[in-house]
N, C-alpha and C positions, 0 to 999 in steps of 0.2 A: 544514571537509570533510574529510575523509581521503583524500588523494590521494598517491598513488605516482608517483616520475615514473617515465615510460615511456622518453622520451628524455631527452637531458640540456639538452634546450631548452623541452619541454611538461610539461604535468602531466596523467596521466589521471583520471577517478573509475571505481576497480575495486572499490567496495564492494558488498556483496551487497544489493540492492534488495528484499531479503524484508520485509514489513511483517507477515506473520503472519496474511494472508487468503489460505491455500492453499486455492483453489479455482480449476478450470479451466471456463471455459465450451467452448460448443459450436466456437469457432473453436481450441481447443486451447492457448489462453493464458491466463495464472492474472490471476483478477480482482483481486488485490492488488496484484503487481507487473509485470503485462504481460509475464511470461518464458515463452516454450513450454516444454512439460515437459521436453523436450531439456536445453536451458539450466538449468533447474531442477537437472535430476538429476545434470549434470555440471559444475554452478560451480566448484568448487573443482579441475577439472583444466583449468580454460580458461586459457588465458594472459592476462595482463595487457592486451596489445593486444582480445586478443576480450570482455572482460569489460568493456571502457569503450566499446567499442562498441554492447554490449549495452544500458550503461547511456544511451548517448548517442541510441540507438532510442528507448528507453523516455522520457526527457525530452522529445524531438522531438517524439512521439507526445502527450504530455501536454500541451506546451506548443502544438499544434496543433490541441487540443481533438478528437483523433481516437480518445481512450479509446472512445466509442462506446455503444452500447445498452448493454452490460455493466457500463460505467461508470454510466451511469446510473440504471440498476435497481440496483446497489449502494448509489449515493446515494439513494434511495428507500428501499431497505429500512433502512439506516441511522436515516434521518429518522424513521421509523416506530419503531425502536428506541430513538431520543433520548425521542421523544413519551411511550413508555411510562414509560422510565425518570424521564422528567422528573413523571409522574404520581403514579410510586410513590413520589417523593423528596416531592413536596408533600403525601402521604398520612403520611410517616413525619414529617413534620416538625410536622403538626396534632397526631398522637398524642404527640408530645416535648411540644409545647406545651399539652397537655393533660393529661401525667403532672406536668411542672413547675408550671404553673400552678393546675392543680386542677381 
């Protein structure tokens, strides 16, 4: 874990939580990292303490299962994409077998 000490006693997580799914839901939070538009836009200018606080809030929200409707919708969408990719992969494997085996 990439932790940077904020005080001499405790370590805080100040990593950027972006996972590359940058879309904002109706509540103004990113569907990927759950930050507000202001937090995303000003991340580099936030203090280490503020970054750690945002990461703590995100972590607690995920652990509490409060990611909500946006997260479950995103999971359903990802499941559909995975299904399509698995079907395509199966077709490609069958084509490869035909080409290799005759």
